[in-house]
N, CA, C and O atoms as a DFTB+ gen file, in Angstrom:
468 C
 N C O
     1  1       0.843      -1.176       0.000
     2  2       0.000       0.000       0.000
     3  2       0.891       1.243       0.000
     4  3       1.930       1.282       0.659
     5  1       0.472       2.226      -0.732
     6  2       1.170       3.499      -0.844
     7  2       1.276       4.161       0.540
     8  3       0.300       4.209       1.289
     9  1       2.471       4.670       0.867
    10  2       2.682       5.305       2.176
    11  2       1.800       6.528       2.380
    12  3       1.395       6.814       3.506
    13  1       1.497       7.254       1.305
    14  2       0.643       8.431       1.413
    15  2      -0.787       8.040       1.802
    16  3      -1.421       8.718       2.610
    17  1      -1.284       6.961       1.231
    18  2      -2.627       6.478       1.595
    19  2      -2.629       6.019       3.049
    20  3      -3.565       6.302       3.797
    21  1      -1.591       5.320       3.436
    22  2      -1.488       4.843       4.820
    23  2      -1.462       6.027       5.789
    24  3      -2.156       6.016       6.806
    25  1      -0.657       7.054       5.470
    26  2      -0.571       8.240       6.325
    27  2      -1.918       8.954       6.392
    28  3      -2.366       9.333       7.474
    29  1      -2.562       9.140       5.243
    30  2      -3.848       9.828       5.223
    31  2      -4.924       9.067       5.985
    32  3      -5.756       9.674       6.658
    33  1      -4.911       7.741       5.884
    34  2      -5.915       6.961       6.608
    35  2      -5.669       7.044       8.118
    36  3      -6.620       7.087       8.900
    37  1      -4.411       7.065       8.524
    38  2      -4.102       7.243       9.946
    39  2      -4.479       8.647      10.415
    40  3      -5.013       8.813      11.511
    41  1      -4.206       9.645       9.598
    42  2      -4.578      11.024       9.940
    43  2      -6.097      11.143      10.099
    44  3      -6.575      11.815      11.013
    45  1      -6.848      10.495       9.215
    46  2      -8.306      10.531       9.319
    47  2      -8.762       9.858      10.612
    48  3      -9.647      10.372      11.296
    49  1      -8.175       8.731      10.946
    50  2      -8.537       8.042      12.195
    51  2      -8.248       8.935      13.400
    52  3      -9.072       9.040      14.308
    53  1      -7.097       9.567      13.410
    54  2      -6.728      10.453      14.523
    55  2      -7.695      11.617      14.631
    56  3      -8.142      11.952      15.729
    57  1      -8.022      12.235      13.511
    58  2      -8.962      13.365      13.520
    59  2     -10.338      12.932      14.023
    60  3     -10.974      13.657      14.788
    61  1     -10.798      11.761      13.602
    62  2     -12.127      11.319      14.036
    63  2     -12.122      10.937      15.516
    64  3     -13.115      11.154      16.210
    65  1     -11.020      10.371      16.007
    66  2     -10.924      10.070      17.441
    67  2     -10.987      11.372      18.239
    68  3     -11.693      11.458      19.243
    69  1     -10.252      12.371      17.791
    70  2     -10.252      13.661      18.505
    71  2     -11.625      14.337      18.453
    72  3     -12.086      14.896      19.449
    73  1     -12.268      14.282      17.291
    74  2     -13.618      14.846      17.198
    75  2     -14.581      14.097      18.117
    76  3     -15.407      14.712      18.792
    77  1     -14.474      12.773      18.141
    78  2     -15.335      11.960      19.001
    79  2     -15.145      12.329      20.471
    80  3     -16.120      12.489      21.205
    81  1     -13.888      12.465      20.897
    82  2     -13.607      12.843      22.284
    83  2     -14.235      14.195      22.615
    84  3     -14.853      14.360      23.666
    85  1     -14.074      15.149      21.720
    86  2     -14.616      16.488      21.930
    87  2     -16.143      16.467      21.956
    88  3     -16.768      17.071      22.828
    89  1     -16.729      15.770      20.998
    90  2     -18.193      15.747      20.904
    91  2     -18.836      15.060      22.096
    92  3     -19.882      15.502      22.571
    93  1     -18.233      13.993      22.583
    94  2     -18.827      13.290      23.716
    95  2     -18.588      14.023      25.033
    96  3     -19.466      14.038      25.895
    97  1     -17.420      14.626      25.200
    98  2     -17.094      15.301      26.452
    99  2     -17.752      16.670      26.581
   100  3     -18.312      17.003      27.625
   101  1     -17.681      17.450      25.523
   102  2     -18.148      18.840      25.606
   103  2     -19.595      18.995      25.157
   104  3     -20.389      19.647      25.835
   105  1     -19.934      18.410      24.042
   106  2     -21.273      18.608      23.476
   107  2     -22.256      17.501      23.863
   108  3     -23.447      17.593      23.568
   109  1     -21.755      16.466      24.519
   110  2     -22.585      15.337      24.973
   111  2     -23.309      14.640      23.823
   112  3     -24.410      14.118      23.995
   113  1     -22.683      14.640      22.660
   114  2     -23.246      13.984      21.481
   115  2     -22.571      12.625      21.341
   116  3     -21.345      12.551      21.249
   117  1     -23.354      11.552      21.325
   118  2     -22.754      10.220      21.303
   119  2     -23.107       9.395      20.069
   120  3     -22.327       8.527      19.678
   121  1     -24.241       9.637      19.454
   122  2     -24.698       8.771      18.366
   123  2     -23.942       9.037      17.067
   124  3     -23.313       8.133      16.517
   125  1     -24.000      10.269      16.577
   126  2     -23.327      10.592      15.317
   127  2     -21.813      10.483      15.444
   128  3     -21.138      10.049      14.511
   129  1     -21.278      10.877      16.597
   130  2     -19.820      10.793      16.777
   131  2     -19.350       9.346      16.813
   132  3     -18.243       9.048      16.366
   133  1     -20.171       8.445      17.337
   134  2     -19.812       7.021      17.332
   135  2     -19.782       6.483      15.903
   136  3     -18.907       5.688      15.558
   137  1     -20.724       6.908      15.077
   138  2     -20.739       6.494      13.674
   139  2     -19.529       7.061      12.941
   140  3     -18.916       6.379      12.120
   141  1     -19.191       8.306      13.240
   142  2     -18.038       8.936      12.599
   143  2     -16.744       8.200      12.941
   144  3     -15.930       7.936      12.056
   145  1     -16.552       7.871      14.202
   146  2     -15.307       7.186      14.579
   147  2     -15.264       5.776      13.996
   148  3     -14.195       5.295      13.621
   149  1     -16.422       5.107      13.917
   150  2     -16.470       3.755      13.350
   151  2     -15.998       3.763      11.899
   152  3     -15.133       2.973      11.520
   153  1     -16.562       4.650      11.094
   154  2     -16.182       4.642       9.677
   155  2     -14.876       5.392       9.434
   156  3     -14.119       5.018       8.538
   157  1     -14.594       6.435      10.202
   158  2     -13.346       7.172      10.025
   159  2     -12.126       6.324      10.329
   160  3     -11.145       6.357       9.586
   161  1     -12.179       5.567      11.412
   162  2     -11.075       4.670      11.748
   163  2     -11.134       3.400      10.897
   164  3     -10.119       2.738      10.683
   165  1     -12.322       3.074      10.419
   166  2     -12.497       1.863       9.608
   167  2     -11.804       1.917       8.258
   168  3     -11.482       0.876       7.685
   169  1     -11.570       3.110       7.747
   170  2     -10.872       3.238       6.461
   171  2      -9.500       2.596       6.561
   172  3      -9.160       1.716       5.770
   173  1      -8.718       3.033       7.527
   174  2      -7.375       2.494       7.702
   175  2      -7.381       1.023       8.076
   176  3      -6.525       0.257       7.633
   177  1      -8.356       0.631       8.900
   178  2      -8.439      -0.772       9.316
   179  2      -8.661      -1.684       8.113
   180  3      -8.028      -2.734       8.004
   181  1      -9.557      -1.288       7.212
   182  2      -9.815      -2.101       6.019
   183  2      -8.605      -2.122       5.087
   184  3      -8.309      -3.147       4.473
   185  1      -7.914      -1.004       4.982
   186  2      -6.726      -0.972       4.130
   187  2      -5.624      -1.877       4.676
   188  3      -4.934      -2.548       3.908
   189  1      -5.457      -1.897       5.992
   190  2      -4.471      -2.785       6.603
   191  2      -4.884      -4.236       6.381
   192  3      -4.046      -5.073       6.045
   193  1      -6.168      -4.542       6.565
   194  2      -6.633      -5.907       6.338
   195  2      -6.416      -6.333       4.896
   196  3      -6.162      -7.506       4.624
   197  1      -6.515      -5.383       3.968
   198  2      -6.334      -5.726       2.553
   199  2      -4.914      -6.208       2.260
   200  3      -4.696      -6.973       1.321
   201  1      -3.959      -5.762       3.060
   202  2      -2.579      -6.206       2.865
   203  2      -2.399      -7.680       3.193
   204  3      -1.431      -8.303       2.756
   205  1      -3.318      -8.236       3.954
   206  2      -3.237      -9.640       4.367
   207  2      -4.389     -10.459       3.783
   208  3      -4.759     -11.503       4.322
   209  1      -4.943      -9.977       2.686
   210  2      -6.087     -10.639       2.051
   211  2      -5.697     -11.995       1.488
   212  3      -4.533     -12.267       1.194
   213  1      -6.709     -12.831       1.350
   214  2      -6.516     -14.199       0.862
   215  2      -6.800     -14.290      -0.633
   216  3      -7.547     -15.167      -1.067
   217  1      -6.229     -13.419      -1.402
   218  2      -6.422     -13.426      -2.845
   219  2      -6.832     -12.064      -3.355
   220  3      -7.128     -11.154      -2.581
   221  1      -6.843     -11.937      -4.677
   222  2      -7.128     -10.654      -5.322
   223  2      -8.544     -10.160      -5.061
   224  3      -8.748      -8.974      -4.801
   225  1      -9.530     -11.061      -5.128
   226  2     -10.916     -10.645      -4.897
   227  2     -11.139     -10.185      -3.464
   228  3     -11.855      -9.213      -3.224
   229  1     -10.530     -10.879      -2.515
   230  2     -10.637     -10.504      -1.107
   231  2      -9.992      -9.136      -0.880
   232  3     -10.529      -8.296      -0.159
   233  1      -8.834      -8.928      -1.506
   234  2      -8.140      -7.641      -1.370
   235  2      -8.983      -6.511      -1.954
   236  3      -9.137      -5.464      -1.326
   237  1      -9.520      -6.715      -3.128
   238  2     -10.357      -5.700      -3.769
   239  2     -11.581      -5.392      -2.911
   240  3     -11.976      -4.234      -2.777
   241  1     -12.170      -6.418      -2.341
   242  2     -13.333      -6.248      -1.481
   243  2     -13.009      -5.388      -0.259
   244  3     -13.801      -4.525       0.119
   245  1     -11.867      -5.614       0.350
   246  2     -11.472      -4.855       1.533
   247  2     -11.140      -3.397       1.181
   248  3     -11.467      -2.483       1.937
   249  1     -10.505      -3.192       0.060
   250  2     -10.200      -1.821      -0.372
   251  2     -11.496      -1.081      -0.696
   252  3     -11.640       0.101      -0.383
   253  1     -12.433      -1.782      -1.324
   254  2     -13.727      -1.164      -1.621
   255  2     -14.476      -0.834      -0.332
   256  3     -15.147       0.196      -0.263
   257  1     -14.378      -1.675       0.675
   258  2     -15.001      -1.408       1.979
   259  2     -14.374      -0.160       2.605
   260  3     -15.073       0.632       3.236
   261  1     -13.069       0.019       2.436
   262  2     -12.401       1.229       2.923
   263  2     -12.980       2.465       2.240
   264  3     -13.192       3.494       2.881
   265  1     -13.234       2.358       0.936
   266  2     -13.842       3.463       0.193
   267  2     -15.242       3.771       0.725
   268  3     -15.600       4.935       0.907
   269  1     -16.019       2.736       0.969
   270  2     -17.372       2.930       1.515
   271  2     -17.310       3.632       2.876
   272  3     -18.116       4.520       3.153
   273  1     -16.362       3.237       3.719
   274  2     -16.204       3.889       5.021
   275  2     -15.825       5.359       4.862
   276  3     -16.301       6.213       5.610
   277  1     -14.979       5.644       3.899
   278  2     -14.558       7.017       3.636
   279  2     -15.759       7.874       3.216
   280  3     -15.925       9.001       3.682
   281  1     -16.576       7.327       2.342
   282  2     -17.776       8.037       1.881
   283  2     -18.744       8.248       3.039
   284  3     -19.341       9.316       3.168
   285  1     -18.896       7.232       3.875
   286  2     -19.797       7.353       5.022
   287  2     -19.282       8.389       6.027
   288  3     -20.073       9.122       6.621
   289  1     -17.972       8.452       6.216
   290  2     -17.396       9.458       7.112
   291  2     -17.753      10.859       6.631
   292  3     -18.043      11.747       7.433
   293  1     -17.729      11.045       5.326
   294  2     -18.104      12.348       4.754
   295  2     -19.550      12.701       5.117
   296  3     -19.854      13.842       5.467
   297  1     -20.428      11.709       5.028
   298  2     -21.841      11.933       5.366
   299  2     -21.989      12.396       6.816
   300  3     -22.693      13.367       7.091
   301  1     -21.318      11.693       7.752
   302  2     -21.442      12.053       9.164
   303  2     -20.820      13.416       9.440
   304  3     -21.331      14.170      10.268
   305  1     -19.727      13.741       8.761
   306  2     -19.133      15.072       8.917
   307  2     -20.101      16.155       8.462
   308  3     -20.265      17.174       9.134
   309  1     -20.741      15.930       7.318
   310  2     -21.717      16.907       6.815
   311  2     -22.860      17.096       7.805
   312  3     -23.275      18.222       8.080
   313  1     -23.358      16.000       8.332
   314  2     -24.469      16.066       9.280
   315  2     -24.062      16.771      10.570
   316  3     -24.806      17.607      11.083
   317  1     -22.886      16.436      11.095
   318  2     -22.403      17.100      12.307
   319  2     -22.191      18.594      12.070
   320  3     -22.434      19.406      12.963
   321  1     -21.746      18.952      10.889
   322  2     -21.540      20.362      10.556
   323  2     -22.875      21.098      10.422
   324  3     -23.039      22.191      10.964
   325  1     -23.812      20.510       9.713
   326  2     -25.105      21.173       9.479
   327  2     -25.966      21.260      10.735
   328  3     -26.893      22.067      10.795
   329  1     -25.669      20.438      11.734
   330  2     -26.401      20.507      13.001
   331  2     -25.594      21.256      14.066
   332  3     -25.928      21.215      15.250
   333  1     -24.545      21.929      13.639
   334  2     -23.721      22.801      14.486
   335  2     -23.014      22.090      15.639
   336  3     -22.780      22.690      16.688
   337  1     -22.675      20.824      15.448
   338  2     -21.892      20.121      16.457
   339  2     -20.399      20.333      16.254
   340  3     -19.631      20.269      17.214
   341  1     -19.972      20.586      15.011
   342  2     -18.565      20.868      14.746
   343  2     -18.451      22.200      14.027
   344  3     -19.383      22.641      13.354
   345  1     -17.300      22.833      14.179
   346  2     -17.075      24.135      13.552
   347  2     -16.807      23.966      12.060
   348  3     -16.536      22.867      11.576
   349  1     -16.888      25.053      11.370
   350  2     -16.591      25.052       9.934
   351  2     -15.145      24.624       9.690
   352  3     -14.862      23.903       8.733
   353  1     -14.232      25.065      10.551
   354  2     -12.827      24.669      10.419
   355  2     -12.673      23.166      10.610
   356  3     -12.004      22.509       9.812
   357  1     -13.281      22.613      11.654
   358  2     -13.185      21.171      11.902
   359  2     -13.768      20.391      10.729
   360  3     -13.216      19.377      10.302
   361  1     -14.884      20.878      10.223
   362  2     -15.516      20.225       9.080
   363  2     -14.608      20.259       7.856
   364  3     -14.308      19.219       7.272
   365  1     -14.171      21.460       7.470
   366  2     -13.362      21.613       6.253
   367  2     -12.058      20.826       6.323
   368  3     -11.661      20.182       5.352
   369  1     -11.404      20.881       7.462
   370  2     -10.125      20.197       7.639
   371  2     -10.278      18.685       7.455
   372  3      -9.492      18.061       6.742
   373  1     -11.275      18.108       8.091
   374  2     -11.467      16.659       8.026
   375  2     -12.103      16.243       6.709
   376  3     -11.745      15.206       6.150
   377  1     -13.038      17.035       6.210
   378  2     -13.710      16.719       4.954
   379  2     -12.715      16.713       3.797
   380  3     -12.773      15.853       2.919
   381  1     -11.812      17.674       3.807
   382  2     -10.774      17.746       2.763
   383  2      -9.936      16.464       2.754
   384  3      -9.579      15.950       1.694
   385  1      -9.632      15.964       3.936
   386  2      -8.854      14.730       4.046
   387  2      -9.642      13.542       3.509
   388  3      -9.071      12.691       2.828
   389  1     -10.947      13.463       3.799
   390  2     -11.756      12.359       3.267
   391  2     -11.847      12.444       1.751
   392  3     -11.868      11.422       1.066
   393  1     -11.900      13.654       1.234
   394  2     -11.962      13.838      -0.216
   395  2     -10.679      13.336      -0.880
   396  3     -10.728      12.593      -1.860
   397  1      -9.546      13.741      -0.345
   398  2      -8.254      13.322      -0.897
   399  2      -8.076      11.807      -0.774
   400  3      -7.648      11.145      -1.720
   401  1      -8.406      11.276       0.384
   402  2      -8.262       9.839       0.623
   403  2      -9.204       9.039      -0.277
   404  3      -8.828       7.991      -0.801
   405  1     -10.421       9.533      -0.452
   406  2     -11.373       8.863      -1.333
   407  2     -10.849       8.771      -2.759
   408  3     -10.972       7.730      -3.404
   409  1     -10.268       9.851      -3.247
   410  2      -9.694       9.849      -4.600
   411  2      -8.540       8.855      -4.709
   412  3      -8.399       8.161      -5.716
   413  1      -7.719       8.794      -3.666
   414  2      -6.598       7.852      -3.671
   415  2      -7.099       6.401      -3.695
   416  3      -6.552       5.556      -4.403
   417  1      -8.137       6.132      -2.915
   418  2      -8.667       4.764      -2.861
   419  2      -9.352       4.398      -4.172
   420  3      -9.236       3.263      -4.635
   421  1     -10.065       5.345      -4.776
   422  2     -10.695       5.083      -6.080
   423  2      -9.629       4.726      -7.110
   424  3      -9.805       3.789      -7.889
   425  1      -8.533       5.464      -7.117
   426  2      -7.429       5.158      -8.043
   427  2      -6.869       3.770      -7.764
   428  3      -6.530       3.032      -8.690
   429  1      -6.774       3.420      -6.496
   430  2      -6.272       2.102      -6.110
   431  2      -7.214       0.999      -6.599
   432  3      -6.761      -0.023      -7.115
   433  1      -8.529       1.208      -6.437
   434  2      -9.530       0.232      -6.897
   435  2      -9.450       0.071      -8.402
   436  3      -9.488      -1.050      -8.909
   437  1      -9.340       1.178      -9.121
   438  2      -9.254       1.127     -10.588
   439  2      -8.012       0.352     -11.028
   440  3      -8.083      -0.481     -11.932
   441  1      -6.892       0.624     -10.397
   442  2      -5.655      -0.080     -10.734
   443  2      -5.786      -1.567     -10.472
   444  3      -5.373      -2.388     -11.291
   445  1      -6.358      -1.914      -9.336
   446  2      -6.528      -3.323      -8.990
   447  2      -7.483      -4.019      -9.947
   448  3      -7.263      -5.170     -10.322
   449  1      -8.548      -3.321     -10.345
   450  2      -9.530      -3.888     -11.261
   451  2      -8.933      -4.161     -12.632
   452  3      -9.215      -5.191     -13.243
   453  1      -8.107      -3.238     -13.118
   454  2      -7.460      -3.403     -14.413
   455  2      -6.501      -4.579     -14.384
   456  3      -6.416      -5.337     -15.349
   457  1      -5.780      -4.735     -13.289
   458  2      -4.819      -5.838     -13.170
   459  2      -5.510      -7.193     -13.123
   460  3      -4.909      -8.204     -13.486
   461  1      -6.768      -7.230     -12.681
   462  2      -7.496      -8.496     -12.585
   463  2      -8.044      -8.952     -13.922
   464  3      -8.259     -10.147     -14.124
   465  1      -8.275      -8.021     -14.842
   466  2      -8.875      -8.368     -16.129
   467  2      -7.926      -9.132     -17.001
   468  3      -8.277      -9.501     -18.121
């Protein structure tokens, strides 16, 4: 796996953990922040699992699951922002990272798909 994707997925996990801590401690919000941390940290977890996949189809499936988690993280960020649980800065900073990471994972999926044909 590309080191940049690995770094970005770890950065996303760290940002979502910090947002979760802030949201639960200060704003007493537990439902949306739990979903955000699940999918935000899940991106990197699925990418790591893909490195130990039991074949090409299993690897592609895990990378695609990472993409789905990335997309879902974007949804929860948008919702937390529109309901005023996170600031515009927190939203933009983390959303930008999900956007970049999503593009990287899409490129990875495309490359893997072409190699399988």
